[in-house]
N, C-alpha and C positions, 0 to 999 in steps of 0.2 A: 504494500500500500504506500503510495506516495502522497505526502502532504506538503502543502505550500502555504506560505504566508502571503497575504495581500500586499499590494504596494501602498505606501503611506502618502507619497506625494506624486501627483500625476506626472510632472516633468521628469523628476529623478526616477520615479518608479518605472516609467516607460523604458528608460535606458537600461535599468536593471532587469526588466522583464525580457528585453531583447538579448541580454547576456544569458539569462536563464534559458531562453529559447535555444540558443546554440548548445548549451550544456545538455539540456534534455534531449535535443535532437540527436546528439552523439550517443547518448545512452539508450534511447528508446526508439530510434527510427525504424528498427527492424521488427518491432512488435507487430503481431498480426492484429489488425483492428478488431477482429472478433473476440480477442482476448482482453480488450481494454474497455473500461468504463471511466467516464470523467464526470465528477460531481462538483458543482460550483455553488458557493454561497451566492444567493440572489441579490448581491449588492454591487453597485457599479464598479467599484475598484477591484473586486475579485473577478468580475466578468471581464473587465478590460485586461487584467493580468492574464487570465486564461486564454483569451482570444489571441494575445501576442505570444505567450510562452508555449502554448500547445497547438498553435496553428498547423503544424506539420501533421498532427493526428486528425485534426478536423478535416484537412484536405484528403485524408485517407478514409473519411466517412464515419469517424467516431463522433457520436452525439455528445453534446455538452448539456448536462441535465442540472437544472437549478433545484436546490433543496434547502428549505428554510431552517432545517436543523443545523446547518453549517454557518449561519449568519453570526454577526458580532455579538458580544456579550451584553453590553449596556443598553439602556434606553435613552442615552443622550442623542441629540440630533445627528451627530457625526457617525453614530453607530446604528442608526435606524434607517432602513432601506426605503426605497420608493415603491409606490403601488405597482402591482404586476402589469396592469394595462400599459402604464408608461414604459416599463422595462421591455415589454414585448415589442413595442413600436421602435424602441431604441436599439434593441439587440435581437434581430430576427433569427440569428444563428443559434440562439439558446433555447432549449426546450423548457418551458415554464409550466408544462401541463400538470405536473404533480405537486407544484408548490402549494403548501397549506394556504387555503384562502384567507386565513386570519392574518397572514403576513402583510405588512411589516409591524403589526400591532404586538407590543410586548407588555402593555400596562393594563388593558381591560381584563375582565374575567375570562374572556375568550382567548386572550393571548398569554395567559399565565404560564403555560408550559415553555414560553420563551422569556420569562421574566429574568430580571437582573438580580438574582439571589442564589445563594449556594445550592439549595435543594433543586431548584429548577435547572440550573446550569449543569450540575452533576448528572441529573436525570437525562438532560438533553445530550450530554456527551456520551453517556452509556447507550442511549437510543441510537445515536449516530454510529458508534462503533459496531453495534449489533446489526444495523442495516448493511454495513459494509461486509461483515462476516457472512451474511446470508447470500451475498451476490455470487454468481457463478463465474464471473470473469477472473482470469489469472491476475490481472493488474487493475487496481482501482486507484485512480488519481483524483485527489481531492484538493480543490483550491479554496482555502479558508483563511482564517485570521489567527494571528499569533497568540493573542490572549486566550481565545477559545480553545485552540489546540493545546496550549501549555496547561491551562487551568482545568480543563474539562475532558480532554480526549486522550492525550498521550503523556503529558507531564514533562515534555522537553521544550527548551527554549528554541525560538526561531528568530533569526535576523531577517530583515526585509528581503523579499525575493529569494529566499533559500528554501530548501526542501529536505525532507528525511524520508527514508524508506524503511518500512516495517513489515514484519511477517506476523500473522496471527500464530500465537504459540500453539504447538502441537500439530500444525499443518506441515505437509510434506514440503521440503525445500527450505524450511526455516533454518537459519544458521545457528550453530552451537555456540553458546557463550558459557561463562562460568556459572556454576550452580547458584551462587549467591546473587549474581546479576539477574539470572533468569527468574528466580523466585520472586525477587522484588518487582520485576516488571509484570509477571503474571498476576501478582496480588493487586497491582494498581490498575492495569489496563487489559491484560491478556495480549499485549503487543510486545514484540521484540524488535528493537532497533538494530538495523544492519550496521556492522562496524564501518562499512564504506561511507556511511553518512553520519558518523558520530559527531562531526563538526559541521554537518549540513552537506548536501550534495555540491553546493557552491563553495564550501569551506568558510562560510561567513558566520556560522552560529556557534554559540557557546556549547561545550560538551558538559551540560549541566542539567540534571534531572531534578524535578520538584514534585512534591506530593500533589495529587489532584485536589483541587479546592483551595490551594494556597493563594492568599490574596483576595479571595472572593468576599463580597459583602454578605454578612449574615442575613437570613431571611427577614428578621424583624426590622433591620435597617432598610432593606429594600421596600418593605411594606410601608414604612413611615415616609420614605421619600416619594412614593407614588401617590400618597394621599393629598 
């Protein structure tokens, strides 16, 4: 499983995404498109990153599918997406068919599963991991956000426009690591980081693991801020 951080600034991020494109193309150009799924957070910056960095796979017919579970964490304006009708018109190459119709709401009762609180974020991260595990493709490429990936999905830091590759523990082809490392990763996420991306596939990320939920707002604080 390949996971990527969104770009943070459009101008700088576009240049980084083009560097990322060259790196990913060298690594994954020979993949059979039938073996690949691409999941994208339905936010402009992740969509823009995906369309630049993974264009070589789109040209081979791989569909880019938007999924609300991979959106940003907070309910701040900068982390809240646009309505799907607007995004469909702006990005016709993206498949928005299965995006939760409540998106981009995170604050109403209907949007509580996307709320900016510890319980909701950890549940969303677990749901996102499980959805990937159920997929039949050999490779699932996810374009998401560093905070969500680190705090709720895999527990690893990401620098801008970098990526990491994971195997689901126990699946064929997963690389062997020390028993201590494997046990810790299984307990946290069920994911095992491949050594080749321990500092990110671009070499830009810290080799630093954190506990899931670290730095998240308690649910009570989230409820108070939304009132």
